[in-house]
N, C-alpha and C positions, 0 to 999 in steps of 0.2 A: 157346885161341884168342884172338888179339889183332886189334884193328882196326890198320890202319897206312896212312899216306899213300902213295898209289901214282899214278903217271901212267898213265891209261888212255883208251881210246877207246870212247865210248858211241855206239850208234846208235838214234835214235827211229824206229822202223820204222812204229808204228801212230799217230803225230801225237799222242803223250801230252801234249805241251807245250800243245796246244789242247784237251785234254780227251776226246780221241777214246778210245771203248772198241772200236773196230772191230778185227777181227783184221788182221794185217798184208796178208793176201792181198786184203783189200778196199780198202786204201789205194791211191790212183792216183797217188802221187808218190814220188819218191825219198827214201830215208831221210835224216833229218838227223844230221850227225855233230858229236860233241862230243869235242874233246881236252881233258882236264881232269885236274886234281889232285883225287883224291877219297879219302875215308875208305873203305878196302876191308876187308870181312871176307873172309878166304880169299886175300887178296894179288891179285896182277894176274892170276892164274888164275880168280878168280872165286867169288862167292857172292852177296855184296850189297855195293853201293857206295852212298855219299852224297856229294853236292856241292851247293853254292850258286852260282848265276850271278845277279847282281843281287838281287832280292827273293825268288827262288823256290829251294825246296829240291827237289832231284832225287834220285830213287831208282832204281837200276839193279840188275838181276839179271846174273849172269855164269857162264860155264861154258868152261873151257879157253881162256880169254883173250878170249872173244867177250862183249861187254857189250851189253845193250839196255835202253832205258828203260822204266820200268814205272809211274812215277808223278810228278807234279809237284804242289807245294802251296806256299803262302806260307811264307817262312821263320819267320814269327811262330808257325807250328805246331810248330816244332822242340822247344820246352820240353814241350808236351802229348805228343808222340811219345816223348820221353825218359821222361816220367813213366809212360806206359803200358807201356814195355819195362822200366822198373825194377819196376813193379808184377808184371809177368808173371815176371820173374827171381825175385822174391821167392816167388811162388807155386811156383816150381820147386824152391826150397829151395837 
């Protein structure tokens, strides 16, 4: 498996941009749509996608071409996230 750049649409159903941890059924607004170029694991059909807008790093999950936003943090955390994933990969062998 490799990651590749893909054009995808990501929906923020649960107001993750503003730090909400509420389930989508409890959010009382329409989801926010992002049409982005993202680094996708699993291609346009989905597994995991990452993209940056401004100073923020976005992470989305996907299935069958449907993408939903799961987390947002400052892009300065990217190096630490990569270090954590590299450490996990080394543990796996």
